[in-house]
C-alpha positions as a LaTeX table, in Angstrom:
\begin{tabular}{lrrr}
\hline
Residue & $x$ (\AA) & $y$ (\AA) & $z$ (\AA) \\
\hline
Unk1 & 9.85 & $-9.77$ & 5.16 \\
Unk2 & 7.93 & $-9.93$ & 1.63 \\
Unk3 & 5.57 & $-6.94$ & 1.14 \\
Unk4 & 3.60 & $-5.96$ & $-1.61$ \\
Unk5 & 4.83 & $-2.65$ & $-3.30$ \\
Unk6 & 1.47 & $-1.85$ & $-5.17$ \\
Unk7 & $-1.06$ & 0.52 & $-3.74$ \\
Unk8 & $-4.58$ & $-0.09$ & $-2.84$ \\
Unk9 & $-5.69$ & 2.31 & $-5.71$ \\
Unk10 & $-2.88$ & 2.25 & $-8.06$ \\
Unk11 & $-1.09$ & $-0.69$ & $-9.12$ \\
Unk12 & 2.47 & $-1.18$ & $-9.90$ \\
Unk13 & 3.08 & $-5.03$ & $-10.06$ \\
Unk14 & 5.87 & $-5.95$ & $-7.78$ \\
Unk15 & 6.66 & $-7.22$ & $-4.50$ \\
Unk16 & 9.75 & $-6.65$ & $-2.46$ \\
Unk17 & 11.55 & $-8.28$ & 0.59 \\
Unk18 & 12.41 & $-5.50$ & 2.79 \\
Unk19 & 15.15 & $-5.84$ & 5.60 \\
Unk20 & 14.69 & $-3.26$ & 8.58 \\
Unk21 & 17.06 & $-2.68$ & 11.53 \\
Unk22 & 14.05 & $-3.65$ & 13.54 \\
Unk23 & 11.13 & $-5.66$ & 12.98 \\
Unk24 & 8.59 & $-2.70$ & 13.25 \\
Unk25 & 7.73 & $-0.54$ & 9.91 \\
Unk26 & 9.13 & 2.91 & 11.87 \\
Unk27 & 12.66 & 1.19 & 11.53 \\
Unk28 & 15.28 & 2.19 & 9.14 \\
Unk29 & 15.39 & 0.46 & 5.72 \\
Unk30 & 18.54 & $-1.55$ & 5.32 \\
Unk31 & 17.77 & $-3.36$ & 2.27 \\
Unk32 & 14.70 & $-3.67$ & $-0.31$ \\
Unk33 & 14.97 & $-6.38$ & $-3.04$ \\
Unk34 & 12.53 & $-7.22$ & $-5.52$ \\
Unk35 & 11.21 & $-10.79$ & $-5.12$ \\
Unk36 & 7.92 & $-10.61$ & $-7.59$ \\
Unk37 & 7.41 & $-9.02$ & $-11.04$ \\
Unk38 & 3.89 & $-9.44$ & $-12.15$ \\
Unk39 & 3.67 & $-10.27$ & $-15.94$ \\
Unk40 & 2.27 & $-7.39$ & $-18.08$ \\
Unk41 & 2.17 & $-4.98$ & $-14.99$ \\
Unk42 & 3.71 & $-1.32$ & $-14.78$ \\
Unk43 & 6.65 & $-2.87$ & $-13.34$ \\
Unk44 & 7.38 & $-5.45$ & $-15.99$ \\
Unk45 & 6.90 & $-3.00$ & $-18.68$ \\
Unk46 & 9.46 & $-0.47$ & $-17.12$ \\
Unk47 & 11.84 & $-3.25$ & $-16.89$ \\
Unk48 & 12.01 & $-4.14$ & $-13.27$ \\
Unk49 & 13.48 & $-7.53$ & $-12.59$ \\
Unk50 & 13.38 & $-9.87$ & $-9.78$ \\
Unk51 & 16.79 & $-9.55$ & $-7.90$ \\
Unk52 & 16.81 & $-5.68$ & $-8.58$ \\
Unk53 & 17.66 & $-3.72$ & $-4.98$ \\
Unk54 & 15.74 & $-0.50$ & $-4.92$ \\
Unk55 & 18.36 & 2.20 & $-3.95$ \\
Unk56 & 15.98 & 5.21 & $-4.36$ \\
Unk57 & 12.19 & 6.28 & $-4.65$ \\
Unk58 & 11.34 & 9.49 & $-6.50$ \\
Unk59 & 14.94 & 10.86 & $-6.04$ \\
Unk60 & 15.24 & 9.86 & $-2.18$ \\
Unk61 & 17.28 & 7.15 & $-1.07$ \\
Unk62 & 15.90 & 4.37 & 0.69 \\
Unk63 & 18.79 & 3.03 & 2.73 \\
Unk64 & 18.67 & 4.60 & 6.18 \\
Unk65 & 15.04 & 5.88 & 5.56 \\
Unk66 & 11.84 & 5.09 & 7.31 \\
Unk67 & 10.02 & 1.79 & 6.54 \\
Unk68 & 6.67 & 3.43 & 7.30 \\
Unk69 & 7.22 & 6.47 & 5.14 \\
Unk70 & 8.40 & 3.97 & 2.00 \\
Unk71 & 5.22 & 1.80 & 2.56 \\
Unk72 & 3.20 & 4.70 & 3.12 \\
Unk73 & 4.26 & 6.60 & $-0.05$ \\
Unk74 & 3.55 & 3.44 & $-2.10$ \\
Unk75 & 0.14 & 3.24 & $-0.58$ \\
Unk76 & $-0.70$ & 6.89 & $-1.84$ \\
Unk77 & 0.07 & 5.79 & $-5.53$ \\
Unk78 & $-3.16$ & 6.58 & $-7.72$ \\
Unk79 & $-3.67$ & 5.31 & $-11.34$ \\
Unk80 & $-1.46$ & 7.25 & $-13.93$ \\
Unk81 & 0.96 & 8.30 & $-11.10$ \\
Unk82 & 4.59 & 8.00 & $-12.21$ \\
Unk83 & 7.27 & 6.41 & $-9.70$ \\
Unk84 & 10.80 & 6.85 & $-10.55$ \\
Unk85 & 13.02 & 4.04 & $-8.98$ \\
Unk86 & 16.73 & 3.59 & $-9.04$ \\
Unk87 & 17.61 & $-0.16$ & $-8.75$ \\
Unk88 & 21.05 & $-1.61$ & $-8.36$ \\
Unk89 & 21.21 & $-4.58$ & $-10.79$ \\
Unk90 & 24.51 & $-6.48$ & $-11.52$ \\
Unk91 & 26.32 & $-3.74$ & $-9.23$ \\
Unk92 & 25.13 & $-0.96$ & $-11.54$ \\
Unk93 & 22.48 & 1.55 & $-11.07$ \\
Unk94 & 19.47 & 1.43 & $-13.33$ \\
Unk95 & 16.83 & 4.35 & $-13.52$ \\
Unk96 & 13.16 & 3.24 & $-14.18$ \\
Unk97 & 10.05 & 5.05 & $-14.26$ \\
Unk98 & 6.75 & 3.20 & $-13.66$ \\
Unk99 & 3.27 & 4.41 & $-14.58$ \\
Unk100 & 0.46 & 3.16 & $-12.03$ \\
Unk101 & $-2.79$ & 1.53 & $-13.35$ \\
\hline
\end{tabular}
């Protein structure tokens, strides 16, 4: 399931493919992989890459957490907000900070 990870108010500029235990948003997250990074976006400027697997959002692990909470939190992002991600890239964790537009 590909879902946009940008908010209605603040734009981050990336899309993810999220896999859940069930096919509803209150399910536990199993895997969140970046599928699109918009050019000249906050995600691009922070170094996010297609294929990165999001492990943490603002210091909280994603695997096993609520998909509804993840997308709810992303929907609350406003311009100027900082979003800290830890992604897995080539088997190694990479910390990134995106500043929403």
